[in-house]
N, CA, C and O atoms as a GROMACS GRO file, in nm:
protein
  620
    1MET      N    1  -8.716   4.272  -3.355
    1MET     CA    2  -8.632   4.184  -3.238
    1MET      C    3  -8.651   4.065  -3.304
    1MET      O    4  -8.578   3.995  -3.235
    2PHE      N    5  -8.689   4.003  -3.373
    2PHE     CA    6  -8.698   3.915  -3.403
    2PHE      C    7  -8.561   3.840  -3.448
    2PHE      O    8  -8.532   3.721  -3.454
    3ASN      N    9  -8.485   3.965  -3.476
    3ASN     CA   10  -8.334   3.951  -3.580
    3ASN      C   11  -8.226   4.041  -3.449
    3ASN      O   12  -8.105   4.022  -3.465
    4PHE      N   13  -8.262   4.121  -3.343
    4PHE     CA   14  -8.202   4.117  -3.220
    4PHE      C   15  -8.165   4.064  -3.154
    4PHE      O   16  -8.056   4.081  -3.098
    5THR      N   17  -8.284   3.938  -3.127
    5THR     CA   18  -8.317   3.803  -3.138
    5THR      C   19  -8.209   3.702  -3.177
    5THR      O   20  -8.124   3.652  -3.105
    6LYS      N   21  -8.223   3.690  -3.260
    6LYS     CA   22  -8.198   3.618  -3.327
    6LYS      C   23  -7.941   3.620  -3.315
    6LYS      O   24  -7.849   3.539  -3.324
    7LYS      N   25  -7.957   3.736  -3.298
    7LYS     CA   26  -7.826   3.823  -3.339
    7LYS      C   27  -7.750   3.807  -3.205
    7LYS      O   28  -7.632   3.781  -3.183
    8TYR      N   29  -7.844   3.827  -3.132
    8TYR     CA   30  -7.801   3.828  -2.967
    8TYR      C   31  -7.768   3.653  -2.926
    8TYR      O   32  -7.678   3.610  -2.853
    9SER      N   33  -7.869   3.577  -2.996
    9SER     CA   34  -7.899   3.485  -2.975
    9SER      C   35  -7.757   3.416  -3.061
    9SER      O   36  -7.688   3.375  -2.968
   10ASP      N   37  -7.722   3.400  -3.123
   10ASP     CA   38  -7.586   3.359  -3.203
   10ASP      C   39  -7.550   3.426  -3.124
   10ASP      O   40  -7.550   3.376  -3.011
   11ALA      N   41  -7.515   3.525  -3.133
   11ALA     CA   42  -7.378   3.576  -3.052
   11ALA      C   43  -7.363   3.540  -2.912
   11ALA      O   44  -7.254   3.529  -2.857
   12LEU      N   45  -7.491   3.521  -2.848
   12LEU     CA   46  -7.464   3.412  -2.683
   12LEU      C   47  -7.461   3.310  -2.765
   12LEU      O   48  -7.437   3.389  -2.856
   13ALA      N   49  -7.463   3.203  -2.821
   13ALA     CA   50  -7.453   3.068  -2.882
   13ALA      C   51  -7.345   3.112  -2.953
   13ALA      O   52  -7.396   3.114  -3.065
   14ASP      N   53  -7.217   3.153  -2.971
   14ASP     CA   54  -7.140   3.259  -3.003
   14ASP      C   55  -6.982   3.203  -2.907
   14ASP      O   56  -6.882   3.131  -2.913
   15ALA      N   57  -7.053   3.294  -2.827
   15ALA     CA   58  -7.028   3.322  -2.691
   15ALA      C   59  -7.029   3.207  -2.625
   15ALA      O   60  -6.966   3.230  -2.522
   16ASN      N   61  -7.060   3.106  -2.624
   16ASN     CA   62  -7.105   3.001  -2.562
   16ASN      C   63  -7.021   2.917  -2.602
   16ASN      O   64  -6.961   2.858  -2.512
   17ASN      N   65  -6.984   2.881  -2.753
   17ASN     CA   66  -6.916   2.795  -2.793
   17ASN      C   67  -6.763   2.870  -2.754
   17ASN      O   68  -6.664   2.819  -2.702
   18LYS      N   69  -6.784   2.991  -2.793
   18LYS     CA   70  -6.636   3.039  -2.711
   18LYS      C   71  -6.579   3.012  -2.582
   18LYS      O   72  -6.469   2.956  -2.575
   19THR      N   73  -6.632   3.042  -2.495
   19THR     CA   74  -6.604   3.023  -2.326
   19THR      C   75  -6.604   2.854  -2.368
   19THR      O   76  -6.521   2.792  -2.301
   20ALA      N   77  -6.671   2.782  -2.451
   20ALA     CA   78  -6.682   2.601  -2.453
   20ALA      C   79  -6.544   2.560  -2.470
   20ALA      O   80  -6.495   2.462  -2.414
   21GLY      N   81  -6.480   2.643  -2.554
   21GLY     CA   82  -6.333   2.677  -2.629
   21GLY      C   83  -6.253   2.711  -2.537
   21GLY      O   84  -6.144   2.653  -2.536
   22ILE      N   85  -6.271   2.776  -2.471
   22ILE     CA   86  -6.207   2.835  -2.363
   22ILE      C   87  -6.151   2.736  -2.292
   22ILE      O   88  -6.032   2.708  -2.278
   23SER      N   89  -6.305   2.660  -2.222
   23SER     CA   90  -6.339   2.657  -2.084
   23SER      C   91  -6.247   2.513  -2.128
   23SER      O   92  -6.171   2.488  -2.034
   24GLU      N   93  -6.229   2.407  -2.247
   24GLU     CA   94  -6.169   2.286  -2.261
   24GLU      C   95  -6.023   2.310  -2.304
   24GLU      O   96  -5.958   2.206  -2.311
   25LYS      N   97  -5.957   2.418  -2.334
   25LYS     CA   98  -5.840   2.461  -2.339
   25LYS      C   99  -5.810   2.523  -2.169
   25LYS      O  100  -5.696   2.491  -2.135
   26TYR      N  101  -5.875   2.591  -2.074
   26TYR     CA  102  -5.883   2.593  -2.019
   26TYR      C  103  -5.833   2.425  -1.923
   26TYR      O  104  -5.722   2.409  -1.873
   27ASP      N  105  -5.924   2.342  -1.919
   27ASP     CA  106  -5.930   2.242  -1.881
   27ASP      C  107  -5.797   2.181  -1.948
   27ASP      O  108  -5.827   2.062  -1.943
   28ALA      N  109  -5.747   2.183  -1.971
   28ALA     CA  110  -5.721   2.109  -2.100
   28ALA      C  111  -5.542   2.211  -2.011
   28ALA      O  112  -5.464   2.138  -1.950
   29ALA      N  113  -5.526   2.292  -2.017
   29ALA     CA  114  -5.381   2.333  -1.975
   29ALA      C  115  -5.411   2.334  -1.800
   29ALA      O  116  -5.317   2.310  -1.725
   30ILE      N  117  -5.475   2.347  -1.776
   30ILE     CA  118  -5.490   2.338  -1.619
   30ILE      C  119  -5.436   2.165  -1.598
   30ILE      O  120  -5.340   2.136  -1.527
   31ILE      N  121  -5.525   2.053  -1.678
   31ILE     CA  122  -5.476   1.931  -1.703
   31ILE      C  123  -5.248   1.961  -1.690
   31ILE      O  124  -5.151   1.939  -1.617
   32LYS      N  125  -5.281   2.008  -1.795
   32LYS     CA  126  -5.133   1.991  -1.872
   32LYS      C  127  -5.024   2.091  -1.704
   32LYS      O  128  -4.913   2.048  -1.670
   33ILE      N  129  -5.063   2.164  -1.662
   33ILE     CA  130  -5.023   2.205  -1.547
   33ILE      C  131  -4.980   2.131  -1.490
   33ILE      O  132  -4.860   2.100  -1.489
   34GLU      N  133  -5.130   2.052  -1.382
   34GLU     CA  134  -5.154   1.911  -1.299
   34GLU      C  135  -5.008   1.827  -1.356
   34GLU      O  136  -4.905   1.818  -1.288
   35ARG      N  137  -5.023   1.783  -1.463
   35ARG     CA  138  -4.895   1.709  -1.584
   35ARG      C  139  -4.760   1.731  -1.557
   35ARG      O  140  -4.685   1.637  -1.530
   36LEU      N  141  -4.721   1.851  -1.562
   36LEU     CA  142  -4.693   1.928  -1.539
   36LEU      C  143  -4.546   1.966  -1.355
   36LEU      O  144  -4.432   1.959  -1.307
   37GLU      N  145  -4.665   1.997  -1.343
   37GLU     CA  146  -4.595   2.002  -1.167
   37GLU      C  147  -4.577   1.832  -1.116
   37GLU      O  148  -4.489   1.782  -1.046
   38ASP      N  149  -4.654   1.791  -1.158
   38ASP     CA  150  -4.630   1.626  -1.081
   38ASP      C  151  -4.503   1.534  -1.195
   38ASP      O  152  -4.466   1.420  -1.168
   39GLU      N  153  -4.462   1.596  -1.295
   39GLU     CA  154  -4.352   1.590  -1.382
   39GLU      C  155  -4.217   1.696  -1.257
   39GLU      O  156  -4.113   1.676  -1.195
   40LEU      N  157  -4.285   1.772  -1.276
   40LEU     CA  158  -4.168   1.857  -1.163
   40LEU      C  159  -4.130   1.781  -1.006
   40LEU      O  160  -4.016   1.764  -0.962
   41SER      N  161  -4.251   1.745  -0.941
   41SER     CA  162  -4.242   1.705  -0.831
   41SER      C  163  -4.146   1.544  -0.801
   41SER      O  164  -4.063   1.517  -0.714
   42GLN      N  165  -4.204   1.457  -0.917
   42GLN     CA  166  -4.108   1.300  -0.957
   42GLN      C  167  -3.946   1.395  -0.989
   42GLN      O  168  -3.843   1.346  -0.945
   43LYS      N  169  -3.941   1.496  -1.048
   43LYS     CA  170  -3.862   1.497  -1.161
   43LYS      C  171  -3.708   1.538  -0.920
   43LYS      O  172  -3.606   1.497  -0.865
   44THR      N  173  -3.824   1.638  -0.903
   44THR     CA  174  -3.728   1.715  -0.756
   44THR      C  175  -3.740   1.594  -0.716
   44THR      O  176  -3.623   1.557  -0.728
   45ASP      N  177  -3.822   1.465  -0.659
   45ASP     CA  178  -3.756   1.431  -0.580
   45ASP      C  179  -3.660   1.277  -0.601
   45ASP      O  180  -3.620   1.186  -0.527
   46GLU      N  181  -3.651   1.311  -0.748
   46GLU     CA  182  -3.516   1.254  -0.776
   46GLU      C  183  -3.336   1.333  -0.838
   46GLU      O  184  -3.216   1.305  -0.844
   47LEU      N  185  -3.402   1.408  -0.862
   47LEU     CA  186  -3.252   1.505  -0.761
   47LEU      C  187  -3.229   1.487  -0.658
   47LEU      O  188  -3.116   1.450  -0.630
   48ASN      N  189  -3.334   1.507  -0.548
   48ASN     CA  190  -3.307   1.442  -0.456
   48ASN      C  191  -3.274   1.325  -0.369
   48ASN      O  192  -3.222   1.315  -0.258
   49GLN      N  193  -3.321   1.241  -0.452
   49GLN     CA  194  -3.206   1.110  -0.398
   49GLN      C  195  -3.135   1.140  -0.490
   49GLN      O  196  -3.182   1.254  -0.485
   50SER      N  197  -3.062   1.146  -0.575
   50SER     CA  198  -2.945   1.179  -0.658
   50SER      C  199  -2.883   1.234  -0.599
   50SER      O  200  -2.763   1.208  -0.601
   51CYS      N  201  -2.941   1.356  -0.502
   51CYS     CA  202  -2.860   1.472  -0.403
   51CYS      C  203  -2.799   1.397  -0.282
   51CYS      O  204  -2.680   1.401  -0.253
   52LYS      N  205  -2.888   1.334  -0.219
   52LYS     CA  206  -2.889   1.212  -0.102
   52LYS      C  207  -2.679   1.148  -0.100
   52LYS      O  208  -2.571   1.165  -0.042
   53ALA      N  209  -2.785   1.031  -0.267
   53ALA     CA  210  -2.658   0.921  -0.321
   53ALA      C  211  -2.524   1.053  -0.310
   53ALA      O  212  -2.453   1.058  -0.210
   54GLN      N  213  -2.513   1.119  -0.389
   54GLN     CA  214  -2.382   1.213  -0.398
   54GLN      C  215  -2.324   1.239  -0.264
   54GLN      O  216  -2.207   1.233  -0.227
   55SER      N  217  -2.471   1.280  -0.178
   55SER     CA  218  -2.394   1.278  -0.027
   55SER      C  219  -2.290   1.216   0.043
   55SER      O  220  -2.200   1.255   0.117
   56ILE      N  221  -2.345   1.063  -0.019
   56ILE     CA  222  -2.354   0.929   0.023
   56ILE      C  223  -2.173   0.869  -0.017
   56ILE      O  224  -2.087   0.805   0.044
   57MET      N  225  -2.188   0.950  -0.188
   57MET     CA  226  -2.084   0.837  -0.247
   57MET      C  227  -1.910   0.968  -0.190
   57MET      O  228  -1.796   0.933  -0.160
   58THR      N  229  -1.979   1.127  -0.198
   58THR     CA  230  -1.878   1.214  -0.168
   58THR      C  231  -1.796   1.156   0.020
   58THR      O  232  -1.686   1.143   0.073
   59GLU      N  233  -1.905   1.145   0.042
   59GLU     CA  234  -1.908   1.094   0.261
   59GLU      C  235  -1.735   0.954   0.227
   59GLU      O  236  -1.639   0.941   0.303
   60GLY      N  237  -1.763   0.869   0.074
   60GLY     CA  238  -1.729   0.719   0.156
   60GLY      C  239  -1.545   0.776  -0.010
   60GLY      O  240  -1.430   0.730  -0.012
   61VAL      N  241  -1.619   0.896  -0.119
   61VAL     CA  242  -1.463   0.879  -0.135
   61VAL      C  243  -1.379   0.974  -0.036
   61VAL      O  244  -1.259   0.973  -0.063
   62LYS      N  245  -1.421   1.066   0.089
   62LYS     CA  246  -1.320   1.109   0.188
   62LYS      C  247  -1.286   1.035   0.274
   62LYS      O  248  -1.179   1.058   0.330
   63LYS      N  249  -1.385   0.894   0.323
   63LYS     CA  250  -1.323   0.822   0.388
   63LYS      C  251  -1.177   0.746   0.315
   63LYS      O  252  -1.063   0.716   0.352
   64CYS      N  253  -1.255   0.738   0.196
   64CYS     CA  254  -1.143   0.667   0.082
   64CYS      C  255  -0.952   0.733   0.092
   64CYS      O  256  -0.832   0.712   0.109
   65VAL      N  257  -1.063   0.823   0.062
   65VAL     CA  258  -0.898   0.958   0.082
   65VAL      C  259  -0.826   0.940   0.208
   65VAL      O  260  -0.713   0.892   0.198
   66GLU      N  261  -0.872   0.969   0.326
   66GLU     CA  262  -0.824   0.957   0.465
   66GLU      C  263  -0.763   0.850   0.461
   66GLU      O  264  -0.645   0.830   0.487
   67SER      N  265  -0.845   0.775   0.428
   67SER     CA  266  -0.708   0.557   0.399
   67SER      C  267  -0.657   0.555   0.361
   67SER      O  268  -0.556   0.509   0.415
   68LEU      N  269  -0.641   0.604   0.193
   68LEU     CA  270  -0.510   0.650   0.124
   68LEU      C  271  -0.418   0.716   0.155
   68LEU      O  272  -0.301   0.682   0.138
   69TYR      N  273  -0.476   0.878   0.234
   69TYR     CA  274  -0.368   0.923   0.280
   69TYR      C  275  -0.248   0.767   0.419
   69TYR      O  276  -0.135   0.718   0.429
   70VAL      N  277  -0.358   0.764   0.472
   70VAL     CA  278  -0.251   0.667   0.600
   70VAL      C  279  -0.183   0.580   0.516
   70VAL      O  280  -0.061   0.571   0.524
   71VAL      N  281  -0.246   0.518   0.437
   71VAL     CA  282  -0.223   0.395   0.285
   71VAL      C  283  -0.040   0.423   0.296
   71VAL      O  284   0.065   0.371   0.332
   72GLN      N  285  -0.122   0.587   0.213
   72GLN     CA  286   0.050   0.662   0.096
   72GLN      C  287   0.155   0.711   0.296
   72GLN      O  288   0.275   0.729   0.272
   73ASN      N  289   0.141   0.720   0.366
   73ASN     CA  290   0.252   0.748   0.472
   73ASN      C  291   0.256   0.571   0.535
   73ASN      O  292   0.372   0.556   0.574
   74GLN      N  293   0.210   0.494   0.548
   74GLN     CA  294   0.301   0.394   0.575
   74GLN      C  295   0.390   0.329   0.414
   74GLN      O  296   0.488   0.256   0.428
   75LEU      N  297   0.355   0.356   0.316
   75LEU     CA  298   0.435   0.324   0.193
   75LEU      C  299   0.503   0.410   0.206
   75LEU      O  300   0.606   0.361   0.157
   76GLN      N  301   0.543   0.568   0.254
   76GLN     CA  302   0.637   0.622   0.237
   76GLN      C  303   0.733   0.596   0.358
   76GLN      O  304   0.846   0.638   0.335
   77ALA      N  305   0.716   0.524   0.511
   77ALA     CA  306   0.743   0.444   0.618
   77ALA      C  307   0.817   0.255   0.503
   77ALA      O  308   0.935   0.220   0.491
   78VAL      N  309   0.742   0.214   0.469
   78VAL     CA  310   0.760   0.091   0.427
   78VAL      C  311   0.882   0.149   0.323
   78VAL      O  312   0.991   0.109   0.363
   79ALA      N  313   0.892   0.233   0.201
   79ALA     CA  314   0.989   0.274   0.126
   79ALA      C  315   1.152   0.295   0.206
   79ALA      O  316   1.260   0.247   0.171
   80ALA      N  317   1.120   0.382   0.321
   80ALA     CA  318   1.211   0.472   0.392
   80ALA      C  319   1.318   0.368   0.451
   80ALA      O  320   1.440   0.383   0.463
   81HIS      N  321   1.240   0.262   0.484
   81HIS     CA  322   1.263   0.117   0.593
   81HIS      C  323   1.354   0.077   0.447
   81HIS      O  324   1.469   0.119   0.445
   82LEU      N  325   1.316   0.014   0.352
   82LEU     CA  326   1.357  -0.056   0.213
   82LEU      C  327   1.459   0.041   0.167
   82LEU      O  328   1.552  -0.013   0.107
   83ASP      N  329   1.464   0.136   0.176
   83ASP     CA  330   1.588   0.236   0.162
   83ASP      C  331   1.705   0.190   0.246
   83ASP      O  332   1.815   0.142   0.217
   84LEU      N  333   1.652   0.217   0.344
   84LEU     CA  334   1.786   0.184   0.473
   84LEU      C  335   1.823   0.068   0.455
   84LEU      O  336   1.937   0.054   0.411
   85SER      N  337   1.716  -0.095   0.494
   85SER     CA  338   1.773  -0.177   0.402
   85SER      C  339   1.847  -0.171   0.347
   85SER      O  340   1.951  -0.143   0.406
   86ASN      N  341   1.856  -0.194   0.180
   86ASN     CA  342   1.916  -0.154   0.114
   86ASN      C  343   2.088  -0.117   0.121
   86ASN      O  344   2.204  -0.155   0.105
   87LYS      N  345   1.999  -0.015   0.156
   87LYS     CA  346   2.187   0.109   0.236
   87LYS      C  347   2.255  -0.052   0.288
   87LYS      O  348   2.326  -0.124   0.218
   88ARG      N  349   2.213  -0.079   0.417
   88ARG     CA  350   2.241  -0.201   0.488
   88ARG      C  351   2.260  -0.415   0.405
   88ARG      O  352   2.288  -0.512   0.476
   89ILE      N  353   2.244  -0.422   0.301
   89ILE     CA  354   2.316  -0.525   0.212
   89ILE      C  355   2.372  -0.455   0.197
   89ILE      O  356   2.455  -0.457   0.287
   90PHE      N  357   2.403  -0.312   0.078
   90PHE     CA  358   2.495  -0.304   0.014
   90PHE      C  359   2.655  -0.261   0.090
   90PHE      O  360   2.769  -0.249   0.046
   91GLU      N  361   2.591  -0.247   0.225
   91GLU     CA  362   2.700  -0.254   0.335
   91GLU      C  363   2.781  -0.417   0.374
   91GLU      O  364   2.897  -0.456   0.390
   92LEU      N  365   2.665  -0.469   0.378
   92LEU     CA  366   2.678  -0.623   0.396
   92LEU      C  367   2.806  -0.621   0.310
   92LEU      O  368   2.920  -0.578   0.325
   93MET      N  369   2.713  -0.709   0.179
   93MET     CA  370   2.753  -0.753   0.058
   93MET      C  371   2.937  -0.662   0.007
   93MET      O  372   3.003  -0.698  -0.090
   94GLN      N  373   2.980  -0.539   0.112
   94GLN     CA  374   3.078  -0.488   0.062
   94GLN      C  375   3.152  -0.554   0.118
   94GLN      O  376   3.239  -0.620   0.062
   95LYS      N  377   3.120  -0.547   0.316
   95LYS     CA  378   3.226  -0.574   0.356
   95LYS      C  379   3.205  -0.763   0.366
   95LYS      O  380   3.295  -0.826   0.420
   96ASN      N  381   3.081  -0.837   0.308
   96ASN     CA  382   3.140  -1.011   0.279
   96ASN      C  383   3.261  -0.993   0.122
   96ASN      O  384   3.311  -1.100   0.086
   97LYS      N  385   3.294  -0.882   0.051
   97LYS     CA  386   3.388  -0.851  -0.010
   97LYS      C  387   3.463  -0.881   0.010
   97LYS      O  388   3.524  -0.981  -0.026
   98ALA      N  389   3.493  -0.781   0.097
   98ALA     CA  390   3.648  -0.764   0.103
   98ALA      C  391   3.672  -0.880   0.221
   98ALA      O  392   3.788  -0.906   0.254
   99LEU      N  393   3.574  -0.942   0.276
   99LEU     CA  394   3.616  -1.051   0.328
   99LEU      C  395   3.601  -1.172   0.305
   99LEU      O  396   3.662  -1.263   0.361
  100LYS      N  397   3.520  -1.183   0.223
  100LYS     CA  398   3.586  -1.327   0.100
  100LYS      C  399   3.718  -1.356   0.063
  100LYS      O  400   3.777  -1.463   0.050
  101SER      N  401   3.778  -1.151   0.040
  101SER     CA  402   3.872  -1.136  -0.060
  101SER      C  403   3.973  -1.127   0.055
  101SER      O  404   4.067  -1.182  -0.002
  102SER      N  405   4.024  -1.093   0.192
  102SER     CA  406   4.036  -1.171   0.267
  102SER      C  407   4.068  -1.323   0.301
  102SER      O  408   4.166  -1.396   0.308
  103GLY      N  409   3.926  -1.332   0.320
  103GLY     CA  410   3.924  -1.514   0.340
  103GLY      C  411   4.044  -1.598   0.241
  103GLY      O  412   4.138  -1.664   0.285
  104ASP      N  413   4.003  -1.570   0.077
  104ASP     CA  414   4.099  -1.622  -0.015
  104ASP      C  415   4.242  -1.612  -0.026
  104ASP      O  416   4.314  -1.700  -0.073
  105GLU      N  417   4.300  -1.439   0.045
  105GLU     CA  418   4.382  -1.402   0.108
  105GLU      C  419   4.484  -1.488   0.183
  105GLU      O  420   4.597  -1.522   0.151
  106TRP      N  421   4.426  -1.507   0.270
  106TRP     CA  422   4.401  -1.601   0.431
  106TRP      C  423   4.433  -1.782   0.346
  106TRP      O  424   4.536  -1.846   0.362
  107PHE      N  425   4.338  -1.817   0.277
  107PHE     CA  426   4.398  -1.964   0.192
  107PHE      C  427   4.462  -1.962   0.179
  107PHE      O  428   4.519  -2.047   0.248
  108ARG      N  429   4.554  -1.887   0.095
  108ARG     CA  430   4.623  -1.880  -0.024
  108ARG      C  431   4.770  -1.887   0.065
  108ARG      O  432   4.846  -1.981   0.040
  109ARG      N  433   4.811  -1.778   0.177
  109ARG     CA  434   4.879  -1.852   0.298
  109ARG      C  435   4.853  -1.910   0.325
  109ARG      O  436   4.925  -1.987   0.260
  110SER      N  437   4.760  -2.011   0.417
  110SER     CA  438   4.752  -2.149   0.453
  110SER      C  439   4.852  -2.189   0.366
  110SER      O  440   4.972  -2.191   0.395
  111ILE      N  441   4.814  -2.215   0.280
  111ILE     CA  442   4.824  -2.316   0.140
  111ILE      C  443   5.014  -2.288   0.117
  111ILE      O  444   5.090  -2.356   0.047
  112LYS      N  445   5.044  -2.186   0.188
  112LYS     CA  446   5.171  -2.228   0.087
  112LYS      C  447   5.174  -2.183   0.209
  112LYS      O  448   5.277  -2.119   0.186
  113LEU      N  449   5.153  -2.160   0.315
  113LEU     CA  450   5.182  -2.237   0.442
  113LEU      C  451   5.234  -2.392   0.491
  113LEU      O  452   5.345  -2.430   0.526
  114GLU      N  453   5.093  -2.471   0.476
  114GLU     CA  454   5.107  -2.574   0.420
  114GLU      C  455   5.221  -2.621   0.293
  114GLU      O  456   5.177  -2.531   0.221
  115PHE      N  457   5.258  -2.643   0.263
  115PHE     CA  458   5.372  -2.643   0.083
  115PHE      C  459   5.457  -2.603   0.162
  115PHE      O  460   5.520  -2.692   0.218
  116GLU      N  461   5.490  -2.468   0.195
  116GLU     CA  462   5.630  -2.466   0.300
  116GLU      C  463   5.661  -2.607   0.416
  116GLU      O  464   5.740  -2.698   0.390
  117VAL      N  465   5.576  -2.598   0.544
  117VAL     CA  466   5.594  -2.735   0.612
  117VAL      C  467   5.561  -2.874   0.543
  117VAL      O  468   5.540  -2.977   0.607
  118LEU      N  469   5.558  -2.863   0.370
  118LEU     CA  470   5.613  -3.037   0.382
  118LEU      C  471   5.717  -3.058   0.350
  118LEU      O  472   5.788  -3.156   0.368
  119ILE      N  473   5.744  -2.910   0.269
  119ILE     CA  474   5.937  -2.916   0.212
  119ILE      C  475   6.019  -2.928   0.393
  119ILE      O  476   6.121  -2.984   0.432
  120ALA      N  477   5.932  -2.859   0.450
  120ALA     CA  478   6.067  -2.855   0.533
  120ALA      C  479   6.004  -2.956   0.684
  120ALA      O  480   6.040  -2.946   0.801
  121LYS      N  481   5.917  -3.033   0.633
  121LYS     CA  482   5.923  -3.191   0.692
  121LYS      C  483   6.000  -3.286   0.610
  121LYS      O  484   6.100  -3.341   0.658
  122ASP      N  485   5.961  -3.306   0.496
  122ASP     CA  486   6.069  -3.328   0.418
  122ASP      C  487   6.238  -3.322   0.401
  122ASP      O  488   6.305  -3.423   0.379
  123GLU      N  489   6.282  -3.212   0.413
  123GLU     CA  490   6.419  -3.109   0.488
  123GLU      C  491   6.455  -3.200   0.620
  123GLU      O  492   6.561  -3.205   0.683
  124LEU      N  493   6.345  -3.263   0.640
  124LEU     CA  494   6.405  -3.264   0.810
  124LEU      C  495   6.385  -3.410   0.766
  124LEU      O  496   6.483  -3.451   0.704
  125LYS      N  497   6.329  -3.462   0.774
  125LYS     CA  498   6.341  -3.589   0.754
  125LYS      C  499   6.524  -3.655   0.682
  125LYS      O  500   6.597  -3.736   0.738
  126LYS      N  501   6.549  -3.582   0.545
  126LYS     CA  502   6.660  -3.563   0.450
  126LYS      C  503   6.772  -3.525   0.580
  126LYS      O  504   6.888  -3.563   0.569
  127ILE      N  505   6.748  -3.483   0.647
  127ILE     CA  506   6.851  -3.447   0.763
  127ILE      C  507   6.854  -3.507   0.871
  127ILE      O  508   6.954  -3.478   0.937
  128GLU      N  509   6.766  -3.602   0.933
  128GLU     CA  510   6.712  -3.713   1.028
  128GLU      C  511   6.764  -3.856   0.948
  128GLU      O  512   6.770  -3.960   1.012
  129ASN      N  513   6.798  -3.852   0.814
  129ASN     CA  514   6.814  -3.942   0.723
  129ASN      C  515   7.003  -3.916   0.749
  129ASN      O  516   7.044  -3.980   0.846
  130GLU      N  517   7.086  -3.853   0.692
  130GLU     CA  518   7.210  -3.798   0.715
  130GLU      C  519   7.242  -3.830   0.810
  130GLU      O  520   7.313  -3.930   0.816
  131ARG      N  521   7.199  -3.750   0.948
  131ARG     CA  522   7.242  -3.724   1.057
  131ARG      C  523   7.253  -3.924   1.154
  131ARG      O  524   7.337  -3.969   1.231
  132ASP      N  525   7.137  -3.980   1.101
  132ASP     CA  526   7.166  -4.155   1.107
  132ASP      C  527   7.251  -4.224   0.988
  132ASP      O  528   7.266  -4.339   0.947
  133SER      N  529   7.271  -4.169   0.974
  133SER     CA  530   7.395  -4.230   0.798
  133SER      C  531   7.475  -4.175   0.942
  133SER      O  532   7.486  -4.256   1.034
  134ALA      N  533   7.526  -4.046   0.958
  134ALA     CA  534   7.638  -4.041   0.992
  134ALA      C  535   7.622  -4.076   1.150
  134ALA      O  536   7.736  -4.109   1.186
  135ILE      N  537   7.546  -4.084   1.247
  135ILE     CA  538   7.563  -4.167   1.294
  135ILE      C  539   7.588  -4.290   1.297
  135ILE      O  540   7.694  -4.289   1.360
  136LYS      N  541   7.566  -4.397   1.274
  136LYS     CA  542   7.610  -4.521   1.218
  136LYS      C  543   7.716  -4.546   1.176
  136LYS      O  544   7.793  -4.626   1.230
  137MET      N  545   7.753  -4.437   0.998
  137MET     CA  546   7.912  -4.377   1.006
  137MET      C  547   8.017  -4.410   1.137
  137MET      O  548   8.097  -4.504   1.137
  138CYS      N  549   7.998  -4.305   1.258
  138CYS     CA  550   8.077  -4.267   1.357
  138CYS      C  551   8.119  -4.406   1.453
  138CYS      O  552   8.216  -4.432   1.525
  139GLU      N  553   8.014  -4.468   1.422
  139GLU     CA  554   7.949  -4.595   1.489
  139GLU      C  555   8.054  -4.683   1.436
  139GLU      O  556   8.153  -4.716   1.500
  140LEU      N  557   8.023  -4.723   1.297
  140LEU     CA  558   8.106  -4.822   1.161
  140LEU      C  559   8.266  -4.744   1.266
  140LEU      O  560   8.293  -4.801   1.372
  141LEU      N  561   8.352  -4.624   1.225
  141LEU     CA  562   8.445  -4.582   1.232
  141LEU      C  563   8.457  -4.642   1.355
  141LEU      O  564   8.495  -4.759   1.351
  142GLN      N  565   8.436  -4.596   1.460
  142GLN     CA  566   8.483  -4.640   1.623
  142GLN      C  567   8.481  -4.805   1.622
  142GLN      O  568   8.582  -4.876   1.619
  143ALA      N  569   8.336  -4.853   1.628
  143ALA     CA  570   8.387  -5.014   1.567
  143ALA      C  571   8.485  -5.043   1.500
  143ALA      O  572   8.501  -5.164   1.521
  144GLU      N  573   8.593  -4.996   1.404
  144GLU     CA  574   8.655  -4.964   1.304
  144GLU      C  575   8.764  -4.932   1.426
  144GLU      O  576   8.827  -5.033   1.456
  145LEU      N  577   8.797  -4.823   1.496
  145LEU     CA  578   8.896  -4.787   1.515
  145LEU      C  579   8.990  -4.833   1.620
  145LEU      O  580   9.113  -4.826   1.634
  146MET      N  581   8.804  -4.927   1.755
  146MET     CA  582   8.833  -5.010   1.860
  146MET      C  583   8.907  -5.124   1.794
  146MET      O  584   9.011  -5.155   1.852
  147SER      N  585   8.883  -5.182   1.705
  147SER     CA  586   8.909  -5.335   1.644
  147SER      C  587   9.093  -5.296   1.638
  147SER      O  588   9.174  -5.360   1.704
  148ASN      N  589   9.131  -5.173   1.542
  148ASN     CA  590   9.261  -5.140   1.551
  148ASN      C  591   9.308  -5.073   1.571
  148ASN      O  592   9.390  -5.008   1.506
  149SER      N  593   9.269  -5.065   1.676
  149SER     CA  594   9.360  -5.000   1.823
  149SER      C  595   9.445  -5.093   1.905
  149SER      O  596   9.406  -5.202   1.948
  150PRO      N  597   9.598  -5.024   1.928
  150PRO     CA  598   9.668  -5.105   1.983
  150PRO      C  599   9.637  -5.196   2.128
  150PRO      O  600   9.667  -5.313   2.152
  151SER      N  601   9.564  -5.094   2.213
  151SER     CA  602   9.519  -5.133   2.292
  151SER      C  603   9.441  -5.301   2.307
  151SER      O  604   9.494  -5.378   2.387
  152ARG      N  605   9.346  -5.338   2.246
  152ARG     CA  606   9.286  -5.509   2.129
  152ARG      C  607   9.483  -5.542   2.125
  152ARG      O  608   9.504  -5.640   2.196
  153LYS      N  609   9.572  -5.506   2.085
  153LYS     CA  610   9.653  -5.594   1.991
  153LYS      C  611   9.719  -5.619   2.123
  153LYS      O  612   9.808  -5.542   2.089
  154GLN      N  613   9.734  -5.635   2.172
  154GLN     CA  614   9.815  -5.650   2.303
  154GLN      C  615   9.769  -5.762   2.267
  154GLN      O  616   9.793  -5.849   2.183
  155GLY      N  617   9.635  -5.721   2.421
  155GLY     CA  618   9.567  -5.855   2.495
  155GLY      C  619   9.472  -5.919   2.366
  155GLY      O  620   9.405  -6.021   2.384
   0.00000   0.00000   0.00000
């Protein structure tokens, strides 16, 4: 029986050792599970924070996009106004060119007319001088006729 007790005792000791080993492994596994649960909880919290941050950024992006639509509409209005302004400027430049051309023509005409007036004034002076000369000649002839007339000689 001693042999049986020894075998039983050895088996029991071996079982205790195995149980102790299993218990240590179990405790290590529990510790590892707890550590992994803590890591999982931490990662879940980080993921939740990341989701909240992403949600906030998404809202910010939506607001920016809405603002960009407003800005885009304003830019389109400005572009349309700019196109109209450019067309109007082009029209005014064409009118200005036509008026300048017309003004140049009128300026040329006025210069031509001024020369014609100056020429006419010169001719008028010549005519006036000729008239004055003719009047003087008539006066001289009249005076000569009067001095040569028979009624003067008699008297």
